[in-house]
C-alpha positions in Angstrom: -11.0 4.2 15.2 -11.3 7.8 14.1 -9.9 8.9 10.7 -7.1 11.1 12.1 -4.2 11.6 9.6 -1.2 13.2 11.3 1.7 14.7 9.3 4.4 15.0 12.1 6.0 18.2 10.7 9.2 18.1 12.8 12.0 18.5 10.2 12.6 20.7 7.2 13.7 19.4 3.8 17.2 20.3 4.9 16.9 18.0 7.9 16.9 20.9 10.3 14.7 20.4 13.4 11.6 22.6 13.4 10.6 21.7 16.9 12.4 21.9 20.2 13.2 18.4 21.7 10.5 18.8 24.4 7.9 19.5 21.7 9.0 16.4 19.7 8.5 14.3 22.9 5.0 15.8 23.3 4.2 15.2 19.6 5.0 11.5 20.1 2.1 11.3 22.6 -0.3 12.2 19.8 0.9 9.6 17.3 -1.0 6.6 18.7 -4.2 8.6 18.5 -3.9 8.9 14.7 -5.1 6.3 12.3 -2.3 7.2 10.0 1.0 9.1 10.3 2.9 10.4 7.2 6.5 11.1 8.2 9.2 12.0 5.7 12.6 10.3 6.2 14.2 13.0 8.5 11.0 12.8 10.7 11.1 9.0 10.7 14.8 9.2 11.7 13.9 11.4 14.7 11.0 9.1 15.7 13.1 5.9 15.4 16.4 7.5 16.5 18.2 5.8 13.6 19.4 6.7 10.2 17.4 5.7 7.1 19.6 5.7 4.0 18.3 3.0 1.7 15.1 1.6 0.3 15.6 -1.5 2.5 15.8 0.8 5.5 12.4 2.3 4.5 10.9 -1.2 4.2 12.1 -2.0 7.7 11.3 1.4 9.2 7.6 1.7 8.2 6.5 -1.4 10.3 8.9 -0.4 13.1 7.2 3.0 13.4 3.8 1.4 13.2 4.6 -1.0 16.0 6.3 1.7 18.1 3.3 4.1 17.9 0.4 1.7 17.3 -0.7 3.3 14.1 -0.5 2.9 10.3 2.4 4.6 8.6 2.9 6.1 5.1 6.7 6.5 5.0 7.6 8.9 2.2 10.8 8.3 0.3 11.1 11.8 -1.2 14.3 12.5 0.7 16.0 9.3 -0.3 19.2 10.0 -2.2 19.2 7.7 -5.2 19.9 7.7 -8.9 16.8 5.9 -10.0 13.9 7.3 -12.0 11.3 6.4 -9.4 10.6 6.6 -5.7 8.9 3.9 -3.6 7.0 5.0 -0.5 5.9 2.3 1.9 2.5 2.1 3.4 2.3 -0.2 6.4 -1.3 -0.8 7.6 -1.2 -1.4 11.3 -4.8 -2.8 11.2 -3.9 -5.8 9.0 -0.1 -5.8 9.3 0.3 -5.5 5.6 3.0 -3.5 3.7 2.3 -1.9 0.3 4.8 -0.4 -2.1 3.6 2.9 -3.6 5.9 3.5 -6.6 5.9 6.6 -8.7 8.1 8.2 -11.3 10.3 11.0 -10.0 9.3 14.5 -11.2 12.0 17.0 -11.7 10.6 20.3 -10.3 11.4 23.0 -7.7 7.6 23.2 -6.9 7.6 20.9 -3.9 6.6 23.3 -1.1 3.9 21.7 1.1 3.9 18.2 -0.5 3.7 16.4 2.8 0.8 18.5 4.0 -0.9 18.1 0.6 -0.5 14.3 0.8 -1.8 13.9 4.3 -4.7 16.3 3.6 -5.7 14.4 0.5 -5.6 11.1 2.3 -7.8 12.6 5.0 -10.2 13.9 2.4 -10.6 10.4 0.8 -11.1 8.9 4.2 -13.9 11.5 4.9 -15.5 10.3 1.6 -15.7 6.8 3.0 -12.8 5.1 1.2 -11.0 2.3 3.1 -7.6 3.3 4.5 -5.5 1.5 1.9 -7.5 3.0 -1.0 -7.5 6.4 0.5 -3.7 6.3 0.8 -3.3 5.1 -2.9 -5.7 7.8 -4.1 -4.0 10.5 -2.0 -0.6 9.4 -3.4 -2.0 9.5 -7.0 -3.5 13.0 -6.4 -0.2 14.4 -5.1 1.7 12.8 -8.0 -0.7 14.4 -10.5 -0.4 17.8 -8.7 3.4 17.7 -8.8 3.3 16.7 -12.5 0.8 19.4 -13.5 2.7 22.1 -11.6 6.3 21.1 -12.4 6.9 23.9 -14.9 4.9 26.7 -13.2 6.7 29.7 -11.7 5.4 31.4 -8.6 7.8 33.8 -6.9 11.3 32.7 -6.2 12.5 29.4 -4.6 10.3 26.4 -4.1 6.8 26.9 -5.3 3.6 24.9 -4.5 2.2 21.9 -6.3 -0.8 22.5 -8.7 -3.6 21.7 -6.2 -6.4 22.4 -8.7 -5.1 20.4 -11.7 -8.2 18.2 -11.7 -10.4 21.2 -12.4 -9.0 22.0 -15.8 -7.8 25.3 -17.1 -7.3 28.3 -14.9 -10.2 29.9 -16.6 -12.4 27.1 -15.3 -11.7 28.4 -11.8 -13.1 31.8 -12.4 -16.5 32.6 -11.1 -18.9 33.4 -14.0 
């Protein structure tokens, strides 16, 4: 199987549909070709045609998506409305039918623009380095959590800013070409 990681960008953070219905149906044809899909909750609701409101719903929805589209699923809990201090994403590996909880502390920040794309790209990068799928998902999740934490207090423009993608490189001065 090829290491294709597909982030099915179909719904905005607000839940608004970003694709026309016909395009959503076409996108569904690509999902079984991916080794891993990384939908957020609004996207998973579209794919399963049901509401996901609780952590229990997430536990049930990840394997349901995997079985429906014959691919592994990292179902992101970032849109779950809860009052807890952590979020629990669910990774369901279609290859071995195993679910894994990926729990992380919530980070209060407005710098969340592109988190889904950053997560799927980091998982793809770890797969390209030869990591097994489960480890690549864990490392990708850890990378994103670190980038969110490092960039939580930064200000770039108005509105939602990006995560700090280069946090592992040290100070901004370290990025300058000498």
